[in-house]
N, C-alpha and C positions, 0 to 999 in steps of 0.2 A: 484596356490591360490592369486598370485599377483593383478590377475584380479576381483578375487570374493570380496575380500578386500577394491579395489575401489570402487566398484558395493555397497557392501554397505554402504562404504559410501556415495557413491552416492545417494543413496536412502534414506537415513535418511538426507541428506542435499536438497533434493528435497520436502519428508514430510514435513520439516520444514517450505521450502519456500511458499508451498502449503497449510500451514495452514494457515500462514499470508496472502495469496491468500484471502482466504475465508473470511474472514473480511472485503474487496471493493469489491468483484466480489461473487455475487450470482448463476452466470452463471459457473464457476468455474468448470471444468472437472474433477471430484476426483475422476474416472475413467477412465481418460485416462494412456494408456500402454505404457510403455514405451519399446520396445524390448532389448534395449542394457543393462540397467538396470534387466531386469526381466525374460529373454532366459537365456537359454544354454550357460555359457561362455566360450571362446575358449581354456583354459590351463585344461579342465576338463578331457581332453583326453579319448581314444578311445582304445579297443582291436582289430581293423581290422588288415588282415597285410598288409598293405600301395599298395595294389596291384590298387586300385582305387581311384578317389577322397573323401576324406573323409572330411567333414564340418559341423561345431557346427550351421552353417546358413540352414535355412531353404533351398531345391533343387524343382527347376522347370523344369520339363522335360517338352518338346514340341516336337511332333512327326508331322511332315508334309505330311508323306510319300515321299519323297524327291520334294515336289510341292514347289514354289516360294512363299512368303507370297508378298501378296499385298500390293498397296498403295506407291509406291518409287515414286515422281515425276517426272513427263514428260516435258522437256521445249522444246520447239520451234527452229529455229534457232540464234535467239534473245537472247537465254538462260532466254525467260519469262518460268513462267510457265504456261501449260495449261490443265494439268491434272495429273491424278495420274493410275497406273497399276493398273488391274485387274486383276483376275484367266483367266485361258483357257476357263471359261465358263461364263466370261464378268461378275461377281460379285465383288461385292467391298471386301468380306470377302471373305477367306479361311474353311474350312472345315478342321480339326486338333485335334489332340487328346494332352491333358496336363493332369502331373502325377504333384505330390505333395509330397513331403515327407519333414514333420514339426512336428515330433513327438517333443517336447522340453526334451523329457526324455534322449535323446541320441543322439550321430551325427547322421549324416545322410550321406550315398555311392547313387550311383545312382541305384545298384541293392535291396534296402529296398522296402519294400512293401510300395507303397505308402499310403497316408491319406486321398489324392483326387485324383479318377480318373475321365475323364470327356472328353466326346466330344467338341468339341469349336468351333466360328467362331473367325478368329483372323486377323487384317489388321495390317502393318505400321502406327503410330498415331504421331502426333506432325504438327508444324508447320514448323520454321526453323531448330529443330530438327530432321524433314524427311532426311536432307541431310548428317547428321553426318553418320559414318560408324557404328558407332552402333547404334542400332533401340532403338527405343520403339513401344510397341504395344498392341491394343485395343483388351482386351477377353473377349467373350461372351459365357456363360458356355449354352448348349443346351442339352437336351435328347435323348434320339433313334430318335425320332421323327421331332427334330430339335426346338421344343419349347423352349424356353430361362427358363432355373434350376436353382434354386438359391442354391446355395451351401457355406458352411463357408471356409474363406482363410487364413490358419494362425493364426488362430483365432480370425480374425474379421468375422464381422454378417455376413449371409447367405446373396448373392445377385448374381446375373448372371454376374455384368458386373465390368469388373476391368481393369484397367491400370498399366503399365510394362514398369517402369520408368527406361531405361538405362542411371545411371551419365557416360556422356561424354566432354560435355563442361564443367563441374564439376569435374577438375579434385581432388578436395576434398573427392570427391562422398557420400557430406552429406548432401548438401544446404535442398534439400526438405523434407529429414527423419527429421532432426533438425527444418525447421520452422515450416512445419505442427505441429510436436507433439508441439513445444513451443505453437502455438496458440492456438491448443487442448485446453491450458491449463487454457487461460482467456478468449478464443473468446465461442458465444456457439454452434458452430458446424465447427472442421476442419476435411479434410479427416486424416483416419486410413491410415498407412503405417508401413510394414514390407522392411527389408532386406531381401535378395535370392538370391542363386547363378541360371544362368540357361545355361540348356544345350539345345541347339536346334538341332536336328536333328544327336543325337551324340557327337556334336562339342561343347566344353565350351565355352560362352559365355561373361561370366564375374560379376558382382557385378550387381543386380540389385534391384528395389524397385518396391513391389506390394502395387497401392495404391485404395482407393475407389474412385472410380468415383462420381462426385456431380449430384445424380439422387435419385429421391425416393427410400426411402425403408422402411420397417416394423421395429423399431424397431433400425435404423442407417439411415449413411446419412440425407438425411434432409426430415423428418417426415411430408408430405403433401399428402392432398386428393386425390388419384386418380381419371380420370375420369367416369362419370357415363355414359353418350349415348354419348357424341362429341359433345353436343350442349353448356351444361351448364357450367358454370364458375369451376373452380377444382386447386387446389395447383397448382404453375406452377415453373421450373427455366429457366431463362432467359441468356444468355451470350451476354457479347460486346465483338467482335472478328472479323473476316474476316467474318462472316459467314459462313450459312453451304451450301452443295451441294445438299439438301434435299430441292427444292422452297419452301415446303407450310412450313418450320420450320422457313424463313426467313421473319421478320417484319418489317415494319416502324413506328416508333413511333415520337411523338411529337418532340422529340431532333435530330431527322434526319429531319424532314421536315424543321425543322424551323436554322437547319445546326448550331446548337449546338451541336449536335455529327456527326464527321464525320467518324463513324465506323460502321460495321454491327450490328445488334441485332438478334440472331435467340432462336427459343424457344430451349430448353434443354431435359425440361422435359413438358409435356407428350413427349413419342417417337413418330413419325410418323405412326405409324401403330395406334396410339391412336387418332391423333389429324386430326380433320376436318377441311375444310377452317373456317365454325363456328367458331369452337371454338379458330383458331389462330387467328381469327380477334378478338375476344372477349378478347385474351389477350393484344393483341395491342392496347387495346382501353383502358382498365385496368394501361397499365404501362404509356401509354399518359396521362392518366387524373392525375396519380401523379404527370410528367413531370411539368405539365401546372402549377399544385396546386406552386411545387417548383420552378416554373419560373415568379411567379405572385408575383404583388406586396403583397400579404399577406403570403409569403411562410414563415415568422418567428410569425405571429402572433397567440393568445390563441385559437380563434375559425376554422382556414382556413388552419394553420401551417404545415410543412413539417412533425412533431413530432406525428401529427394524422395518419401518411403512412408509418414509418417508426420505424426499431427497431435503435434509436440513439444511441446505447452502440455499437449495432454490425459496424457499420459506421464510429464510432471514432476508435473502435479495427483496424477496417482495415487501416485507416487513418493512425495508429501508426507505423503498425510491417512493411508494407512496404515502409512508410518513412524511419523507422528507418533503414531496409533493403537496401535502395535505389531501390525499386524492381518495377521500373517505367514501367516495361511495363503492370502492374496492374490499374487499372484505366479507361486504354485503351485496350487494349486486355486481354487474359485469363480472364476475370472480372466477375463472377457471380453472380446474383441476384436472392433471392428466394421469392415466399410468399405462404399464404397456401387461402384458401378461409375464409376473415372475418379477417384476421391476417397483420400482417403490413410484411415491406419489411426486409430483414436482408442480409448481404454479403458471401463469403464463402474464403475465401483464396483460391491461384493456383498458382503454376509455380514460384519457388525461384531459377529457374537453373541460370538464369543471375545475383542475387540480391549480394549483399559484393562485387561489384565492380568486378562482373565477364559478364558484358556484353558486347557482344564482337568489336561493332564498335568501340567506346571509354571510356575512361575511365569518368563515371560521378562524376561532384565534389559531394565531400562529404560537403562540406558549403555548401549548397542547401536545400531550399524545393519545393514539386513540385507536391507534391497531388489536393492541392487548385486548380489546374487547368484542373481536369479531370473533363468531365461533370455532374454528380450530386452532387460533391464537393463543383466546381464551385458558387454553390450557397450555399450549407449549411456552406460555410465558411465566409459568409457574415453574418450570424448570430452570435454573440459574445457569446452568451450561449452556442452555437457548440463548436465553440473556446477555451474556458473555459476549456468545459470537456476535450476537447485532452488535453490541458498543465496539466491539475490536473490528469487525467488518464495516463497520461508520466510518469509525478512524482513516480505515484504507482508503474508504473512496471517498473522502472528502479531501485526500491529497490528489486524486486522478479527476474520475469521472464526474464527482459531486462537487469540486471546487467552484470557488464566485469567478476563477480564471477562466477556466475551460469553457465553464455552461455561461460566462458572457460572451465569449469570444465564437459560442456555438451558436449563438442566438445573432451576433453581427452580424457571422457567415451565411447564414442562412437568408435573412434578409434582404443581404446582398446579392444573395443569390438568386432571390424572386424577381428582385428588379421591378422592370414597370407591371410585371403580372399584380402587384399587390394591388399598383392603381386601376387596373381593369378591372379587378375584383370588385373594389369599391364603387368601380361606377356602376355597378349592376347592383351592390347592395349597401352601399354608404350611410343610407336612409337609415340601415341601422346603427347607428352610433345615435342618432335622437332619441331611438327606443331603451328605456333605462331597462333592461335586463337583468341588472343584479341589485340586489338590497343591500344595505342602504345606497339611495339614488348618488351618494359623493362618489362610489367605487367607479361608475361608469366611465370608461377611457372617453374620450371627444373624439380621437384621431388614432391610427396605427401607430404612432410613434410611442404615444401616453400606452397602448397595449403593449407595447414589446419594452415599455418603462417598466410596467406593473407587474411583470415576470420578475427583470431585473432586481426591483427594491425589492419583491417577496423572496427570491432566493436568497440574497444579503440579507435581510434580517431573520428567515427561518434559519438560514447554515449559523450562523450565530450564534441563535439561541439553540439549537442541537447540541451543537459543539459544547457549551457549558453544561448542560443540562442532561446529555444523552443516559449517565449513568441513574438517573432518577428510576428509569424502566428497572433497574434489579429492584426495588421495591413490590415489582409486580412476582418476584422470586422468592422474595424473604418469608421463611417460617415462620413467623408471625400471622402473616396474611394466608398463609396457603396450610394451616393445620388438619381442618376435616381433608383438606386431599391427601394426604400422606400417613403413613405408617405411623 
C-alpha cells in the first residue's frame, strides 16, 4: 500500500499544480498521462507461481528468429564511422515480430496473452548511443503485406513508428521519461512515453522506455497535413542534426549557405516514400524564407518580424527546459521544428539522455547560459520582448513544474513506481557502474541511488543559480550589443 498512498498524494499535488498552471498557460496538457501515477503499482501483488518473470510494467517481447538486428556502426582502420550493418539481404531494417503485454488491470508475464501482436521492421537507432552495449531500437509496425500498420501502444495513440529507448548512459533510468512528461505539461506537444521491460529472443534486456517519434499522426504527435501529389506544399517536420542517409531528405537552407548553421538539416516528415525532389525543394525554400526574415534588419518589426513565422511560446518553452537541464545538444543536434500549411513553426523537445550533468566528455558548467548561441535563437535573443518572455515564463514555471518540490516529488514517485524493475535492469547492466563513462571520473555514480541523487543535486544548484541570474539574458538583447543588427 505504501506506493499507492504515495501515488495518490502525488496525483493530488500534480492536479493542484496543473490547475495553477492553467491560469497562465492555455496550452497546458490537461490529459497528459503520467504512467508512474496512473498505472498499476508494484506492490499490488500477483498470484503467479514465481516460475517466470512477473512485473507490473508492460512487457515487450521481440522475436527475430535468431537474426541479428542491423544498425551497428562500422568503423574503418582509423576508427572513423563509415556506415552501419545491414541484414543478410542488404536491408537497413530487419523483419521481426513483436508482442506487447500491457493490460493495466494485472501484472504481466511472458506467457500471458499479448494485447498487441504485430509484424514489424526493426533496426538499432541513435547516434552516440549506437555504441552502447544496451541498444535502442526504431520499430515500424507492418501488416501481412508489409504495409505500415497503425496500432495503439501501451495506451498511446495508434501509429506505426516507435522508438524503444534503453537507458544506459543514464544510470538513473528516468531522464527521458521525466522530462518528456514534464515538458508535455506546459508545451504544446512533447512525445508520450511508457516504461516497459524488454525480452529479446527469450533473453531479458532490462528496463526500456517506449517513445512516440516526432512525425505526423492523426489526433497524436504533430497533427499536420499529409502530402497530396508530391509537388504542392504540405505540413512538414525538419531535424537539425547530422543529416539523413537518404539523400532526398537532406536540404540546404539559408543558414547553411550563409554559415550561420554548421549542422545539417533533413526532412523527417513527409517520409522518403512520399517525398519528391519538388516537395523537398519547396520545404527548403519555405525554411529559407523564414531564416532570411529572421536574419534581416526587420527581424523584430511589427510588419515583418519573426512573430509572423513562429509560435513564440513554443520557442520560449524550448529555450527554458533545455537551459534548465543544460541539455546542450538541443539547438544543434536532435533539434526538431514543424509547421503546418499556413501555420507557424513550433519546436519539439527530444533526447535528455545527457541532461542534468550527464554529458559524457566533460562537466557542463551550471553557472552558464548557452542556448542563445544556437542557430535560430541567436537572432531571437536580440529582441528584448522575446528575452522578457523567457524571464517571465521561467519565473512562472519555477512556481510549478520546475520547482524543486515538484521535481523532487516526481523523481521519488517515479523511482518508487519502477520498484523491482530497477534491480532486474542492473542484474544485466550493473557492470556499467564500474565503467567510467563520464569525465572527470568523480562524476560517475556508483549505484542507482547515487545516480538519482545526482539529478536532485543538479536541480537544486541549477535552479538556485538561474533564479539569481535569469535577467543576465537581457544583455543579449541590449542595444549596445546589437547595433549592426538594427537600423
